[in-house]
C-alpha positions in Angstrom: -0.2 -0.2 0.3 1.7 3.0 -1.1 1.4 6.5 -0.3 2.9 9.1 -1.9 3.4 12.4 -0.6 0.2 14.6 -0.8 -0.2 18.0 1.1 -3.9 18.0 0.9 -4.4 14.6 2.6 -1.5 15.8 4.9 -3.4 18.9 5.8 -6.9 16.6 6.4 -4.9 14.1 8.8 -3.7 17.4 10.7 -7.1 18.6 10.9 -8.3 15.3 12.3 -5.4 15.2 14.5 -6.6 18.5 16.2 -10.0 17.6 16.5 -9.2 14.4 18.3 -7.4 16.1 20.8 -9.5 18.7 21.8 -11.4 17.8 24.8 -9.9 14.5 24.9 -8.7 14.5 28.6 -11.5 16.9 29.7 -13.7 14.3 31.6 -12.7 11.3 33.3 -12.5 7.9 32.5 -15.9 5.8 32.8 -16.6 2.2 33.5 -15.9 0.4 30.2 -12.6 2.2 29.7 -11.6 1.7 33.3 -12.2 -2.2 32.4 -10.2 -2.0 29.2 -7.3 -0.9 31.2 -7.9 -3.2 34.1 -7.8 -6.2 31.7 -5.1 -4.6 29.5 -2.6 -4.8 32.5 -2.3 -8.5 32.5 -0.3 -10.8 30.4 -1.7 -11.9 26.9 -2.7 -15.5 28.2 -4.4 -14.0 31.1 -6.2 -11.6 28.8 -7.3 -14.2 26.5 -8.9 -16.1 29.6 -10.6 -13.0 30.9 -11.8 -11.9 27.5 -13.6 -15.1 27.7 -15.6 -14.3 30.7 -16.6 -11.2 29.2 -18.5 -10.6 25.7 -15.5 -9.1 23.3 -12.5 -11.2 21.9 -9.1 -10.5 23.3 -7.3 -8.8 20.7 -8.0 -5.2 21.3 -6.9 -5.7 24.9 -3.3 -7.1 23.9 -2.7 -4.4 21.3 -3.6 -2.1 24.1 -1.8 -3.8 26.6 1.6 -2.9 24.4 0.4 0.9 24.0 0.2 1.3 27.9 3.0 -0.4 28.8 5.0 2.3 26.6 2.9 5.4 27.1 1.3 4.9 30.7 -2.5 5.1 31.5 -3.2 8.8 31.8 -6.2 10.0 29.8 -4.0 11.7 27.4 -1.9 8.5 26.8 -4.2 5.6 26.7 -7.0 7.5 25.0 -4.3 8.6 22.2 -4.4 5.0 21.1 -8.2 5.3 19.6 -7.1 8.5 18.3 -4.3 7.3 16.1 -6.5 4.3 14.9 -9.3 6.9 14.0 -6.5 8.9 12.4 -4.9 5.9 10.4 -8.2 5.0 9.0 -8.2 8.5 6.7 -5.4 7.5 4.1 -6.9 3.8 4.0 -10.5 5.6 3.1 -8.2 8.1 0.6 -7.0 5.0 -1.0 -9.9 2.9 -1.1 -12.0 5.7 -2.5 -9.0 7.1 -5.2 -9.2 3.3 -6.7 -12.7 3.0 -7.3 -13.3 6.6 -8.1 -11.5 9.5 -8.3 -9.4 12.1 -6.1 -12.0 14.4 -5.5 -14.3 12.1 -4.4 -11.5 10.7 -2.0 -11.0 14.1 -0.9 -14.0 14.3 0.2 -14.5 11.1 2.0 -11.3 12.2 4.0 -12.6 15.7 5.0 -16.0 14.1 6.2 -14.4 11.4 8.2 -12.0 13.6 10.0 -14.7 15.9 11.0 -17.4 13.0 11.8 -18.7 13.3 15.3 -19.3 9.7 16.0 -15.5 8.9 15.0 -14.2 11.9 16.7 -16.2 10.9 20.1 -15.0 7.0 20.0 -11.5 8.1 19.1 -11.4 9.6 22.9 -12.4 6.2 24.3 -10.2 3.5 25.4 -12.4 0.9 23.8 -12.1 -1.1 20.7 -14.4 0.7 18.1 -11.7 2.5 16.3 -9.7 -0.5 15.9 -12.5 -2.2 14.3 -13.2 0.3 12.0 -9.8 0.8 10.7 -9.5 -3.4 10.3 -12.6 -3.1 8.1 -11.4 -0.3 5.8 -8.2 -2.3 5.9 -10.0 -5.7 4.8 -12.1 -4.0 2.1 -9.2 -2.3 0.6 -7.7 -5.7 0.3 -10.7 -7.3 -0.8 -11.0 -4.9 -3.8 -7.4 -5.4 -4.8 -7.9 -9.1 -5.1 -11.2 -8.5 -6.9 -9.8 -6.5 -9.5 -6.9 -8.9 -10.1 -4.3 -6.5 -9.2 -0.4 -7.1 -9.2 2.0 -9.9 -10.2 1.3 -13.5 -9.0 3.6 -12.9 -6.1 2.1 -9.7 -5.0 -1.7 -11.5 -5.3 -0.3 -14.0 -2.8 0.7 -11.5 -0.5 -2.7 -9.6 -0.9 -4.5 -12.5 0.2 -2.1 -13.0 3.0 -3.1 -9.7 4.2 -6.6 -9.9 3.7 -6.6 -12.9 5.6 -4.5 -11.3 8.7 -6.6 -8.0 8.4 -9.8 -10.4 8.9 -8.4 -12.6 11.5 -7.6 -9.2 13.4 -10.8 -7.8 13.0 -13.1 -11.2 14.3 -10.8 -11.4 17.4 -11.5 -7.6 17.9 -15.0 -7.4 18.1 -18.0 -9.9 17.2 -19.5 -7.7 14.6 -16.4 -8.1 12.7 -18.7 -11.2 11.5 -21.1 -8.7 9.5 -18.5 -7.2 7.7 -17.6 -10.7 6.6 -21.2 -11.4 5.5 -21.3 -8.2 3.9 -18.0 -9.3 1.9 -19.3 -12.7 1.0 -22.6 -12.0 0.0 -20.9 -9.0 -2.5 -18.8 -12.0 -4.0 -21.9 -14.2 -4.4 -23.3 -11.4 -6.4 -20.5 -11.0 -8.6 -20.7 -14.7 -9.3 -24.2 -14.6 -10.3 -23.6 -11.6 -12.3 -21.3 -13.2 -14.5 -21.3 -16.5 -14.0 -17.6 -16.8 -13.7 -15.4 -18.5 -10.9 -12.3 -16.5 -12.0 -14.0 -13.2 -11.7 -15.5 -13.8 -8.2 -12.1 -15.3 -7.3 -14.3 -18.1 -5.5 -11.0 -20.4 -5.2 -8.7 -17.6 -3.6 -11.1 -16.3 -1.3 -13.1 -19.5 -0.6 -9.3 -20.7 0.7 -8.8 -17.7 2.8 -12.1 -18.1 4.5 -11.3 -21.4 5.3 -7.9 -20.7 6.9 -9.7 -17.8 8.6 -12.1 -20.7 10.2 -8.8 -22.5 11.4 -7.3 -19.5 13.0 -11.0 -18.8 15.0 -11.2 -22.5 16.1 -9.5 -21.4 19.3 -12.0 -19.2 20.1 -14.9 -20.4 18.6 -16.2 -22.5 21.5 -16.1 -19.3 23.8 -17.8 -17.1 20.9 -20.5 -19.9 21.3 -20.8 -19.7 24.9 -21.0 -15.9 24.8 -24.1 -16.1 22.4 -25.9 -18.1 25.0 -24.8 -15.6 27.5 -26.4 -12.9 25.4 -29.3 -14.9 24.5 -30.5 -15.3 27.9 -30.5 -11.7 28.4 -27.8 -8.8 27.9 -27.4 -5.6 29.4 -28.6 -3.8 26.2 -32.0 -2.7 27.0 -35.0 -3.3 24.4 -35.0 -1.1 21.0 -37.6 1.0 19.7 -39.2 0.9 16.3 -37.3 4.0 15.3 -33.8 2.4 16.2 -32.7 1.9 12.6 -33.6 5.4 11.7 -31.8 6.9 14.9 -28.6 4.9 14.2 -28.6 6.8 10.8 -29.1 9.9 12.7 -26.2 9.2 15.0 -24.0 7.8 12.2 -24.3 11.3 10.4 -23.9 13.2 13.7 -27.4 15.3 13.9 -30.4 15.5 12.6 -29.6 18.1 10.1 -26.7 16.3 8.7 -28.7 13.1 8.8 -31.6 15.2 6.5 -28.5 16.3 4.3 -27.2 12.8 3.7 -30.4 11.2 3.1 -31.0 14.3 0.5 -27.5 13.7 -1.3 -27.9 9.8 -1.2 -31.5 10.0 -3.0 -30.3 12.7 -5.5 -27.2 10.2 -6.1 -29.8 7.5 -7.1 -31.7 9.9 -9.3 -28.6 10.7 -11.2 -26.6 6.9 -11.3 -26.2 5.8 -14.7 -26.6 2.4 -16.0 -22.8 2.1 -16.0 -22.8 3.0 -12.3 -25.0 0.4 -11.0 -24.4 -2.1 -8.4 -21.8 -4.2 -10.8 -20.0 -5.4 -13.2 -18.4 -5.1 -17.0 -18.1 -8.6 -18.5 -14.8 -10.0 -18.8 -14.9 -9.5 -22.6 -15.3 -5.8 -22.1 -12.4 -5.0 -19.7 -9.8 -7.1 -17.7 -10.3 -5.2 -14.4 -13.7 -5.8 -12.4 -15.9 -2.6 -12.2 -16.8 -2.5 -8.5 -19.7 -0.1 -7.5 -21.7 1.2 -4.9 -23.4 -2.2 -3.9 -20.2 -3.0 -2.1 -20.8 0.2 0.1 -24.3 -0.5 0.5 -23.9 -4.1 1.8 -21.1 -3.0 4.1 -23.5 -0.1 5.3 -27.1 -1.7 6.0 -25.9 -5.5 6.7 -24.1 -4.4 10.1 -27.0 -2.3 11.2 -30.0 -4.5 9.6 -29.0 -8.3 11.3 -28.5 -6.6 15.2 -32.1 -4.9 14.5 -33.6 -7.8 13.1 -32.1 -9.9 16.0 -32.9 -7.6 18.5 -36.7 -7.3 17.6 -36.9 -11.3 17.4 -34.7 -12.6 20.1 -32.2 -10.6 22.9 -31.5 -7.0 22.1 -27.7 -6.8 20.8 -28.2 -3.4 18.9 -25.6 -0.6 20.5 -24.9 2.5 18.4 -21.1 2.3 19.0 -20.9 -1.2 17.4 -22.2 0.4 14.1 -19.0 2.6 14.0 -17.7 0.2 11.5 -20.3 1.1 9.1 -19.4 4.6 9.2 -16.8 4.9 6.4 -19.4 3.1 4.1 -21.6 5.7 4.5 -19.3 8.5 4.1 -17.9 7.1 0.8 -21.6 6.6 -0.5 -22.2 10.6 0.7 -19.3 11.5 -0.9 -19.4 9.6 -4.1 -22.9 11.4 -4.7 -21.5 14.8 -3.6 -18.9 14.3 -6.6 -22.1 13.6 -8.9 -23.1 17.2 -8.6 -22.1 19.2 -11.8 -21.4 22.5 -10.6 -18.0 22.5 -8.3 -19.1 25.7 -6.8 -22.5 23.9 -5.4 -20.3 20.5 -4.7 -17.9 22.3 -2.2 -20.1 24.7 -0.4 -22.5 21.4 0.7 -18.9 20.0 1.9 -18.3 23.3 3.9 -21.9 22.9 5.5 -21.6 19.5 6.4 -18.1 20.2 7.9 -19.8 23.4 9.5 -22.6 21.4 10.9 -20.3 18.7 12.0 -18.1 21.3 14.2 -21.3 22.6 15.5 -22.4 19.3 16.5 -18.8 18.5 18.2 -19.4 21.9 20.4 -22.0 20.0 22.0 -19.7 17.5 22.7 -17.1 19.8 24.0 -19.3 21.6 26.4 -21.3 18.5 27.8 -20.0 16.1 30.3 -21.2 12.4 28.8 -18.9 10.1 30.9 -19.8 8.8 34.5 -17.9 11.5 36.8 -15.5 8.9 38.4 -12.8 11.8 38.9 -15.5 14.1 40.8 -16.6 10.9 43.2 -12.9 10.2 43.8 -12.0 13.9 44.7 -15.2 14.0 47.3 -13.6 10.4 48.8 -10.3 12.3 49.0 -12.0 15.0 50.9 -14.4 13.5 53.4 -12.5 10.2 53.9 -10.5 9.9 57.2 -7.8 7.1 58.2 -10.7 5.1 60.5 -13.1 5.4 57.4 -13.8 2.4 55.0 -14.9 2.7 51.7 -17.1 0.0 50.1 -17.2 -0.2 46.4 -20.2 -2.6 44.7 -20.5 -1.8 40.9 -20.3 -4.4 38.6 -19.3 -8.2 38.8 -16.9 -7.9 36.1 -14.6 -5.9 38.8 -14.3 -8.9 40.9 -12.5 -11.2 38.0 -9.9 -8.3 37.3 -9.1 -7.8 40.9 -11.8 -5.5 42.7 -14.2 -2.7 41.5 -12.2 -0.2 43.6 -10.2 0.3 40.7 -13.2 2.7 39.3 -12.7 5.1 42.4 -8.6 4.2 43.2 -8.0 5.5 39.8 -8.5 8.8 40.6 -8.0 9.0 44.4 -4.6 11.1 45.4 -4.8 9.5 48.7 -3.6 6.1 48.1 -3.8 4.8 52.0 -7.8 5.1 51.8 -9.3 1.6 53.1 -11.1 -0.2 50.7 -13.6 -3.2 50.5 -14.8 -4.6 47.4 -17.9 -6.5 47.2 -19.4 -8.1 43.9 -23.2 -7.7 43.3 -23.8 -11.4 42.2 -21.7 -12.9 45.2 -23.0 -10.9 48.1 -23.3 -14.1 50.8 -19.5 -14.7 50.1 -18.7 -11.4 50.4 -20.8 -10.2 53.3 -19.4 -12.5 55.7 -16.1 -11.4 55.4 -17.5 -7.9 55.5 -19.5 -8.4 58.7 -16.2 -9.0 60.4 -14.4 -6.1 59.0 -16.9 -3.1 59.5 -16.6 -3.2 63.2 -13.2 -1.8 63.0 -14.6 1.6 61.2 -16.2 4.5 62.3 -17.9 6.0 59.3 -18.4 3.6 55.9 -18.9 5.3 52.5 -20.8 2.8 50.3 -20.3 3.7 46.5 -23.1 2.2 44.1 -23.5 2.5 40.4 -24.7 0.7 37.2 -28.1 -0.2 38.9 -26.7 -2.3 41.7 -28.7 -0.2 44.4 -31.9 -2.3 43.9 -30.5 -5.5 44.5 -28.5 -5.3 47.1 -29.1 -5.9 50.7 -26.2 -4.0 51.9 -28.1 -0.7 53.6 -30.1 -2.9 55.7 -27.1 -5.1 56.8 -25.1 -1.8 57.6 -28.0 -0.8 59.7 -28.3 -4.2 61.6 -24.8 -3.8 62.5 -25.3 -0.4 64.1 -24.4 2.3 61.2 -26.7 4.9 60.4 -27.4 6.5 57.0 -26.4 9.9 57.5 -26.4 11.6 53.8 -26.1 10.6 50.1 -24.3 12.4 47.5 -24.7 11.7 43.7 -22.6 12.6 40.9 -24.6 12.7 37.5 -24.1 13.6 33.9 -26.1 13.8 30.8 -25.5 11.6 28.0 -26.9 11.3 24.7 -29.5 7.9 24.2 -30.9 6.5 21.2 -32.9 3.9 20.1 -33.9 2.7 23.4 -36.9 2.9 25.6 -35.9 5.2 28.4 -36.8 8.6 30.4 -35.3 11.1 29.4 -34.1 14.1 31.1 -35.9 17.5 31.3 -34.6 20.2 29.8 -31.2 18.5 29.3 -30.9 17.9 25.3 -28.7 17.6 22.7 -29.3 20.1 20.7 -28.4 18.3 17.3 -30.1 15.1 18.5 -32.6 16.1 21.0 -32.4 13.3 23.2 -30.4 13.2 26.6 -30.9 11.3 29.6 -29.0 11.0 33.0 -25.4 8.4 32.6 -24.9 5.8 34.9 -24.9 7.9 38.3 -22.7 7.4 40.9 -24.0 7.6 44.7 -22.4 7.4 47.6 -23.9 6.9 50.9 -22.2 7.8 54.3 -23.0 5.7 57.3 -21.8 6.5 60.8 -21.5 4.0 63.6 -23.6 4.6 66.9 -20.5 5.5 68.8 -20.0 8.2 66.0 -22.9 10.5 66.1 -21.5 13.5 63.8 -19.3 13.2 60.4 -16.8 15.7 59.4 -17.0 16.9 55.9 
């Protein structure tokens, strides 16, 4: 993959860097990010073992392990990994679009991706979504080269190898990587049906690569099947609404206004599209190079949305907006191709500028609104109030039980490293409570940290009361985040101006209990 010096592409990359660094350290880590850091600190074999208990494959955590070993776990250092992956996606999109269309379309696609709200948002989180998006783009790039039969015989073998490696990394990064593989297989079958040529569809070469891919995935296959059973019995994701597909399009676009513009552009493109620019294909007698059109990108965009929607409606909810990030390059390329179909250059670039301006307006909403769980403030409160003879009990989620205690959520930010902690896993309370009863008698005050809905089934309050402690006060730490696609209650007078839906994030509640011998608590 050769990238010649290109000052305009370099400028776009610089702009993307700036946009992804703005506000990257403003908010504290939230639950999933601290989980990523906690899991990635282990050795590779341990990461694989622990990831098998979770619902995601281990590849991201292994790569992230190397990153944090080198750069550390500060917000800037750790989140920069996702930012770098997002930025690296831009030249891939540019090259891919240049090969299939033209440089003008490629510049438009690179610009829109650089300013994309959803891509910037997830480039500032310590999670696997930007890696998944990058690998999807790389996979499509090599698939296109293989289908177009480019390069010498030796180079063709290397293309197949790189395609295989990209796909292996993709499905070991996130289970939604299989959606990309399915979209690609359907496209290959479309080529076979349209051309009736095994050679044109590269059935033999690609078939071998998929067989090898299956063999490489075998070590994880039974873990994956076990995870499917877990999700099938009920997952943390809530029930989706009938508008989920529309709302996912809005989020991928960046705002309601941008979604409307994208839709108009796409409809215009359908009306302007000539027969030569349809799904495929020129016959082999006309050309030796396969003509690849928009059908490739439509399958890339639609299937990873449609399949989870269908499963969520008829079985168990698996639909989540951030899982759809891997479809955003396809949407952006489709929009860019249709913008380039506009005859007037002035109108064409005016629309691009409008999209970029509206993207910045949408981004300012993110830059001025706190949207993550506020563990930094919760930890700061504990630093100010907790004394030597106080105990902090943390009960958040059972995942941290096998990662080494949920106290990591507050310990990440507390400056006083001598604080006394007792972590309790919500689903193992009987075992843990016996140990806790012996522990709490040594302390004057207890600070009980709750989050992620663990309050409603937790017997802790009544147990503390029975042991002579009295609830003195409760403090909440809340932020307001965008929520789409789910049946939820929305916070009054708290709106994202561009998407109009906002609700309380997973709030953090700290209850203060004082012993009967300690009538007044110091603040």
